[in-house]
C-alpha positions, 0 to 999 in steps of 0.5 A, a space after each residue: 474546473 477545480 484545480 489544486 496543487 498537491 499539499 506539502 505533507 508532513 512525514 509520519 512514518 509508522 514502520 519501515 526502512 531505516 531512520 532515527 525519528 522518535 516520539 516526542 519526549 524520547 530521551 535519545 532524540 536525534 540531534 537537530 539538523 541530522 534527520 530533519 531535512 529528510 523528514 520533508 523529502 517525501 519522494 526520496 524517502 519512499 524511493 529509498 525504501 523501494 516504493 515507486 513515488 513521484 512528488 509532482 506534478 501529480 504526486 503518487 506512491 505505489 508499491 509492488 508486493 509478491 506472493 506465491 503464484 498459482 503454479 510452479 515458476 509463477 509469482 503473484 504480484 500485487 501492484 497498489 497505488 495511492 493518490 490524494 484527491 487534491 492531486 487530480 482535477 474535479 469537475 462538477 457533474 450534477 450533484 457530484 464532483 468527478 475526476 478521471 485519471 489514466 493509469 499505465 503500469 508496465 512490467 518489462 523483463 530484462 531479457 527482452 523489449 516486449 512488455 511482459 505485463 501491461 496494466 492500462 486503466 481509465 478510472 473515475 473518482 466521484 465525491 459529493 462535496 467540494 470539500 472532499 475534492 481538497 483532501 490531501 490524505 490518501 483518498 484513492 487506492 488502486 490495486 491489481 494482481 498480476 501473475 509473472 514468471 520469477 525474474 528481474 523487471 523494470 517496473 514503470 508507472 504513469 498516472 495522467 489527469 484526464 481532466 487536466 495537463 498534469 501527469 507523472 511517471 517513474 520507474 525502478 528495477 524490481 525482482 519477482 522472487 521464486 517462492 516455489 523454489 524452497 520453503 520460506 516466508 513471503 515479505 509481509 504486505 501492509 494491508 488495511 484488511 485481509 483474509 488468509 487464502 487457502 490455496 495458491 490458485 485463488 487470489 487473496 482477499 485483501 485491501 492493500 495499504 500502498 504507503 504502508 503507513 497510518 497517521 501518527 497515533 491512529 488505529 493499528 498497522 496491519 500486515 498480511 503474511 504467507 509461508 510455504 512449506 513450513 510446518 503447520 501452525 508454525 510459530 513466528 517471532 514478529 519484531 519492529 526495529 528502528 534504524 539503530 536496530 533497537 527493538 520497539 515491539 515484539 509478538 509471537 504469531 502462528 501460521 494458519 493452514 497446512 504445510 503447502 500454504 499457511 498465512 496470518 495477519 499481524 497487527 502492530 499497535 501504533 503506540 509502540 512505533 516511532 515517528 520516523 522509519 522502522 522495519 518489521 522483521 518476521 522469523 520462525 521460532 525454530 530459526 530460518 530466513 527473516 522476512 522483512 517489510 520497510 514501511 513509510 507514509 505521510 500525513 497532511 499538515 493540519 490533519 487532526 488525530 484520526 478516529 479508527 474507521 472502516 472500509 465499506 462494501 465488498 472487495 471484488 476480484 475479477 479477471 480484467 478485460 481490455 488490458 493484459 493483466 490477469 486479474 484486477 482488484 481495486 479498493 475504495 475507502 470511506 471519506 472524512 467523517 462529519 467531525 472532520 477527522 480522518 477515518 481509516 479502514 478497520 475491520 469492515 469490507 472493501 468495495 471496488 474502486 476508490 474512496 467513495 462519498 459518505 454513504 455511497 459506493 462508486 465502482 470503477 470500470 469493470 472492463 
């Protein structure tokens, strides 16, 4: 058996929440000691921004994002979870190393004791080299769509290492908004890649970025956005602000689609973002409610600046069998490059399940 303790990560927030960390050389950096202790309190920082996060013994970060559901009085929830390889136990299996984990997610309505939705999955992670089992970065991504009635839920998440004793559990109260009630924008969803859907009866084709982050100075942070009942090709103002409400980045984008359902993707270049927290705010040019996304993330100590990478394979969405979720969609990302840098997804296409070994794709259980 190969056991590893989860690595202590250095905080590198790209866009989210509220804070004052800035780039090296900034003339108005925070006073020493004012925000530095929070920098290393990864779990508390994620929780303060609405993520489901645990610091151990099996660290993970998860998020729940919402879109308009397939029918009135329904909301489509996207649950996404991020793990590092070194948080779970690998065992040698022939020429590979294999880890297995159990994931359970419960959406419990506040009006009753019976769970409204229950995700229960047994997943495996396969890598070719021992070095990949030691990865402390975001190595595994799980995602699944669940259709819910609008309302308030207690969301609980449990992850258990099936090859060892480690497990973690956390919960929080969240609200599935009624996005059919009136025109407006859904909250932006951080993604590695996405294609705008054309009807609410279908699932979006996307690969979520559960931690809503990129390592400092790498690639581009992307978001998927939908609008409902908004004028066709309506233009939106997208802004990134820091914890002091200072604008760091601005762009104008147009929705694509019709008045019933329109969407777009937004790309924020990392050179305009601070080290620390920030928030993405999107407002129609003609005025209206502002859609917001708080983001945060971590990069392991000692990780070099990553070259832009890609996502491999094909993102598959299908109905889940053997659990109570309506649909399932899981993504796998590429491993570390030969140069030892961290590749990150770009414009490629995603494959079912986790980050596969180099040059291969290992699908998670379809049932």
